[in-house]
C-alpha positions in Angstrom: 29.9 -21.6 26.7 30.2 -24.7 25.0 27.4 -27.5 25.4 30.1 -29.5 27.3 30.3 -26.8 29.7 26.5 -26.4 30.2 26.4 -29.8 30.3 29.2 -29.9 33.3 27.3 -26.7 35.0 24.4 -28.3 35.3 25.7 -31.4 37.0 27.8 -29.1 39.9 24.2 -27.6 40.3 22.2 -30.4 40.7 24.2 -31.9 43.1 24.3 -28.4 44.8 20.8 -28.6 44.9 20.8 -31.6 46.6 22.7 -30.5 49.3 21.6 -27.0 49.7 18.6 -25.8 51.6 17.5 -22.9 49.5 15.2 -23.3 47.4 16.9 -24.9 43.0 16.2 -20.6 41.7 17.8 -19.5 44.7 21.0 -21.9 44.3 21.3 -21.1 40.0 21.3 -17.0 41.1 23.9 -17.3 43.4 26.0 -19.5 40.9 25.4 -17.2 37.7 26.0 -14.5 40.6 29.9 -16.2 40.5 30.1 -16.6 37.2 29.5 -13.1 34.8 31.0 -15.0 32.0 27.9 -16.9 31.0 25.2 -15.3 28.7 21.7 -14.8 28.6 21.5 -18.2 25.8 24.2 -20.4 28.6 21.7 -19.5 31.4 18.5 -20.0 29.7 20.1 -23.7 28.8 21.8 -24.5 31.6 18.3 -23.7 33.6 16.8 -25.1 31.1 18.5 -28.6 31.4 18.8 -28.1 35.8 14.9 -28.6 35.8 14.0 -30.5 33.4 15.8 -33.2 35.7 13.7 -32.1 38.2 11.2 -31.9 36.9 10.9 -35.6 35.4 13.8 -37.8 38.3 11.6 -40.3 39.3 11.0 -41.4 36.1 14.9 -40.6 35.3 15.5 -42.9 38.2 14.0 -45.5 37.4 15.6 -46.5 33.9 19.0 -44.9 36.1 18.2 -48.2 38.1 16.8 -50.5 34.9 20.2 -50.2 33.8 22.6 -50.2 36.8 23.5 -46.8 36.4 23.3 -44.7 40.1 20.9 -42.1 40.4 23.3 -39.4 40.8 23.1 -36.1 38.7 25.7 -37.0 36.1 23.2 -40.3 35.0 19.9 -38.6 35.3 21.4 -35.5 32.9 22.4 -38.5 30.2 19.1 -39.9 30.4 17.4 -36.5 30.3 19.9 -35.7 27.4 18.8 -40.0 26.0 14.8 -39.1 26.4 14.8 -35.5 24.4 13.2 -34.1 27.7 15.5 -31.3 26.8 18.3 -29.9 24.4 16.6 -32.2 21.5 18.8 -31.2 19.0 22.1 -31.7 20.9 24.7 -34.8 20.1 25.8 -36.9 23.4 29.7 -36.4 21.7 28.9 -31.9 21.9 27.0 -32.7 25.1 30.1 -35.6 26.9 33.2 -33.4 25.5 35.6 -33.4 28.3 38.6 -30.9 28.2 38.6 -28.6 30.7 35.7 -27.3 31.5 33.2 -30.0 29.6 31.4 -32.9 31.3 33.7 -35.4 31.3 33.8 -37.8 28.0 31.4 -41.1 28.4 33.0 -44.3 29.6 31.5 -47.9 27.6 28.8 -48.8 30.2 27.4 -45.0 29.6 27.9 -45.4 25.9 26.1 -49.1 25.9 23.5 -47.7 28.3 22.8 -44.1 26.0 22.3 -46.1 22.8 19.7 -48.0 24.2 17.7 -44.9 25.9 17.8 -44.1 22.7 16.0 -45.8 20.9 13.0 -46.4 24.4 10.9 -43.5 25.1 11.0 -42.0 29.3 6.9 -43.3 29.7 6.8 -47.0 30.3 3.0 -48.9 30.7 5.8 -51.0 33.8 6.2 -47.8 35.4 3.8 -47.4 38.2 1.9 -43.8 38.4 4.3 -42.6 41.1 7.4 -42.8 38.9 5.0 -41.7 35.9 3.6 -38.8 38.1 6.8 -38.1 39.4 6.0 -37.6 43.0 7.2 -39.5 46.3 5.4 -43.0 46.2 4.5 -41.7 50.1 2.6 -38.9 49.2 -0.1 -42.0 47.4 -3.4 -41.1 50.5 -2.6 -37.9 49.8 -3.0 -37.1 46.8 -5.8 -39.1 46.1 -7.7 -37.3 48.9 -7.6 -34.1 48.2 -7.0 -33.9 44.2 -9.7 -37.4 42.8 -11.6 -37.5 40.3 -8.6 -35.8 38.2 -5.6 -37.1 40.0 -3.0 -37.8 37.3 -4.4 -35.0 35.1 -3.9 -32.2 37.8 -0.2 -34.2 39.0 0.7 -33.8 35.6 0.2 -30.2 34.8 1.8 -29.9 38.7 4.9 -30.7 36.8 4.6 -28.6 33.6 6.3 -25.1 34.1 4.9 -22.5 35.6 3.4 -19.8 33.8 4.9 -16.2 33.4 2.2 -13.7 35.9 2.2 -10.0 37.2 -0.5 -8.2 39.6 -0.3 -4.7 38.3 -0.2 -2.3 40.8 -3.5 -0.3 40.6 -2.6 2.3 43.1 0.5 3.1 40.2 -1.3 2.4 36.6 -3.8 0.0 35.2 -3.8 -3.2 33.5 -4.0 -2.0 29.8 -0.8 1.3 29.9 1.2 -2.4 32.2 0.9 -4.8 28.7 1.8 -1.6 26.4 4.7 -0.5 28.2 5.8 -4.3 28.7 4.8 -4.5 24.5 6.9 -1.6 23.6 10.0 -3.6 25.7 9.1 -6.9 23.0 7.5 -8.6 25.9 4.5 -10.3 25.3 1.1 -10.1 27.7 -2.3 -11.4 28.2 -5.2 -9.9 30.3 -5.9 -13.2 32.6 -8.7 -14.6 32.8 -10.3 -14.3 36.2 -7.7 -11.7 38.0 -8.8 -8.0 37.7 -5.3 -7.0 37.9 -3.3 -10.5 36.6 -1.1 -10.2 33.2 1.1 -13.5 32.0 3.5 -13.2 30.2 4.2 -16.0 26.9 7.8 -16.7 28.6 10.2 -15.7 30.8 12.3 -11.9 31.2 14.8 -10.6 33.3 11.9 -8.2 35.0 13.8 -6.5 37.1 15.8 -4.8 34.4 12.5 -3.2 33.7 12.6 0.7 35.0 8.5 -0.2 35.0 9.5 -2.9 37.6 12.1 -0.5 39.3 8.7 2.2 39.8 6.0 -0.3 40.8 3.9 -0.9 38.4 3.9 -4.5 38.5 5.1 -6.7 40.7 5.2 -11.3 40.2 2.9 -12.7 41.5 0.6 -15.9 40.3 -2.8 -15.9 39.9 -3.8 -17.8 42.8 -2.5 -15.7 45.1 -4.2 -12.9 42.9 -7.9 -14.6 43.2 -7.4 -14.9 47.0 -7.0 -11.6 47.4 -10.2 -11.2 45.9 -12.1 -13.6 47.7 -11.2 -12.1 51.4 -12.8 -8.8 49.9 -11.2 -6.2 51.8 -12.4 -2.8 51.7 -10.8 0.7 52.5 -10.3 1.4 56.0 -9.8 -2.3 56.7 -7.8 -2.6 59.0 -5.8 -6.1 58.6 -2.7 -8.6 59.7 -0.8 -10.0 58.1 0.4 -12.9 60.0 2.5 -14.9 58.3 3.6 -11.7 55.9 6.6 -13.0 55.0 8.1 -11.2 51.6 5.1 -9.2 51.3 3.4 -10.2 48.2 0.0 -10.5 49.9 -0.1 -7.5 51.3 0.9 -6.0 48.1 -2.2 -6.5 46.8 -4.1 -5.7 49.9 -3.3 -1.9 49.8 -3.8 -1.9 46.6 -7.3 -3.4 46.7 -7.9 -1.0 50.3 -6.6 1.4 47.7 -3.8 3.4 50.1 -6.1 3.6 53.1 -6.5 1.8 56.2 -3.8 -0.2 58.1 -1.5 -3.3 57.1 0.6 -4.5 60.0 2.8 -7.0 59.1 4.3 -10.3 61.2 6.8 -12.3 60.5 9.2 -15.1 62.5 12.2 -14.4 59.7 13.7 -10.3 59.9 14.8 -10.6 56.7 12.0 -11.0 55.2 9.9 -8.0 56.5 13.1 -6.3 55.3 12.3 -7.8 51.3 8.4 -6.6 51.7 8.7 -3.3 53.7 11.3 -2.6 50.1 8.5 -3.7 47.8 5.6 -1.8 49.4 7.8 0.9 49.6 8.6 0.3 46.2 4.7 -0.3 45.3 3.9 3.6 46.8 2.1 1.4 49.5 1.6 4.4 52.7 -0.1 2.4 55.4 2.0 -0.5 56.7 3.8 -0.7 59.9 5.3 -3.4 62.0 3.2 -5.9 64.0 4.1 -5.2 67.8 3.3 -7.9 70.5 3.3 -6.1 73.5 1.6 -3.5 72.4 -0.9 -5.5 69.6 -4.1 -5.8 71.4 -6.2 -9.0 70.6 -9.7 -8.3 69.6 -8.2 -5.4 66.8 -7.8 -6.3 63.2 -10.6 -6.8 60.8 -9.4 -9.3 58.8 -5.9 -11.2 59.8 -4.7 -12.8 57.0 -3.0 -16.3 56.9 -0.5 -17.3 54.5 1.1 -20.1 56.6 4.1 -22.0 55.9 3.4 -25.4 54.0 4.2 -28.6 53.1 4.8 -26.0 48.9 3.0 -29.4 47.1 1.2 -26.7 45.2 3.9 -24.7 44.2 6.0 -28.2 42.8 5.3 -25.4 39.3 7.7 -23.5 40.3 10.4 -25.7 43.0 9.5 -29.0 42.0 13.0 -29.3 44.0 11.1 -29.8 46.8 9.1 -32.5 46.2 11.9 -35.1 46.9 12.4 -32.9 50.1 9.6 -33.7 51.3 8.7 -35.9 54.2 6.9 -37.5 56.2 8.5 -36.2 59.6 8.3 -32.3 58.1 4.6 -32.7 56.4 3.9 -33.3 60.4 5.7 -30.5 61.9 4.4 -28.2 59.3 0.8 -29.4 59.9 1.4 -28.8 63.2 3.3 -25.6 63.4 0.3 -24.7 61.7 -2.2 -25.3 64.1 -0.1 -23.0 66.4 -0.2 -19.8 63.7 -4.1 -20.9 63.4 -5.0 -20.4 67.4 -2.3 -17.7 67.5 -3.3 -15.6 64.7 -7.2 -16.1 66.2 -6.9 -13.7 69.7 -6.4 -10.6 66.6 -9.5 -10.6 64.9 -12.5 -8.8 66.0 -15.8 -9.8 67.1 -17.7 -10.1 63.4 -14.5 -10.2 61.8 -12.7 -12.4 59.2 -9.7 -15.3 59.1 -8.4 -16.0 55.7 -5.9 -19.8 56.3 -4.4 -20.0 53.4 -1.4 -22.2 51.9 0.5 -22.9 49.3 -0.4 -26.8 49.4 -2.6 -29.0 47.2 -3.0 -32.0 50.8 -5.9 -32.4 52.4 -4.2 -31.9 56.3 -1.9 -28.3 55.7 -5.8 -27.9 54.3 -9.8 -28.7 55.2 -8.3 -31.0 58.1 -6.3 -28.1 59.5 -9.9 -26.0 59.5 -11.9 -28.4 60.8 -9.3 -29.4 63.4 -9.5 -26.0 64.7 -13.2 -25.1 64.6 -13.3 -28.3 67.2 -10.4 -27.4 68.8 -10.1 -23.6 68.8 -10.5 -21.5 72.0 -12.0 -18.3 69.8 -15.6 -19.3 67.7 -15.4 -19.1 64.5 -18.0 -20.1 61.9 -16.5 -21.4 58.4 -17.6 -18.6 55.1 -18.7 -19.5 52.2 -15.9 -18.7 49.7 -18.9 -20.0 47.0 -20.9 -15.8 46.1 -17.4 -14.1 45.8 -16.4 -17.0 43.9 -19.0 -16.7 41.1 -18.4 -13.1 40.8 -14.4 -14.0 39.8 -15.5 -13.9 35.6 -13.4 -17.4 34.2 -13.2 -19.1 38.3 -14.1 -22.8 38.0 -15.3 -23.1 41.6 -18.0 -25.5 42.5 -21.7 -23.4 43.5 -21.4 -25.5 47.3 -18.4 -25.0 48.0 -17.2 -23.3 51.9 -13.0 -23.8 50.7 -11.7 -23.5 47.7 -8.6 -25.6 46.3 -7.2 -23.8 43.6 -5.6 -26.4 41.4 -2.8 -26.6 37.9 -4.9 -28.6 35.4 -8.8 -26.8 37.2 -6.9 -23.1 37.3 -4.3 -22.7 35.3 -2.5 -21.8 38.5 -0.6 -22.7 41.5 -2.5 -24.8 43.7 -3.7 -22.8 46.8 -5.8 -23.3 49.1 -8.5 -20.7 50.8 -10.7 -20.7 53.5 -13.0 -18.0 55.2 -13.4 -17.9 58.8 -16.0 -15.2 60.5 -15.9 -14.9 64.6 -18.5 -14.9 66.2 -20.6 -11.8 68.4 -20.7 -11.9 72.4 
């Protein structure tokens, strides 16, 4: 594909992402499945342009408005290239070259605008803080409450591209062996600093094509999720309910930590996600999983109940930058309501003396500490908050306060996704 055809593809993709209910990655995958002619270099270039715009959209829109331009996909891409946030070595004439598949040639207004932008910098002292840090202004207070005193640093880190993290399946291999196998494929990886079974790649690769992936030797999983499972501290023989199992990432890590001994019961409202989880568990060699059957499940049955609750996704903006522009106050309010319902529903399955682990991929206090505080006050079942400090100290390299009752992992402080975990113990008697 020519640079101009790549640019036009990015324009179309950004339009599709704006109107789609799917994640940006899913939109890109669907787009490229229908265009097999696009090679690896084409896909990387298009992806880079799309995600650069999504990450810096607030600043790009500020410049568009300031210049009297529309805030649409074409103008955002023009601004992104002019401000050299991507495609630094490609000329505007090559990008906007016209033709059957290419982006239309720049009109007179765009030429004048681009010349001014080429002389300027994306950062401007005139930009308000939310513009400089690329997040919706209505989240000002929510971020300040959760991320002070390192607010700016954390938000800048949330706006960078995420690392490529893998969890080695200890049921089938070990970390050093998998690193060597990846190296043999020309893929550079290193051990994670905190998660004992985690490895981090230097750059993105098409991992699902590898035989060692198909054999279940590793799974993609951010270090934050791996740390969360370590903090839950499961043991072989435990009976666990994964109440919001999703695609099975937590269940896979739990099964490995349990050495494939005990029971993991999977529950999710989405049948498709459960089917995906079951396929992943089978590939990993997990044999202790089963479906949740509400009609037969006894209350007070489980040693540990895991809730990876649906949330705003504010902690994973590194991976899904489009979501920051999709969430609204009404959506956040609804998620908080859903979280409260899930907590109350799941709590009844914890045995006396058992634990309830609540997690979100959010950095917003309303979904995290505030949600737990409300549950502890309002729940019909009595729980106590268990400090994670002792377990956190055992994880070498984990930066956490000595007296932390709950733990919020962040991209700037921990080099992970934003991720919250709270452990609660059900009172006996």
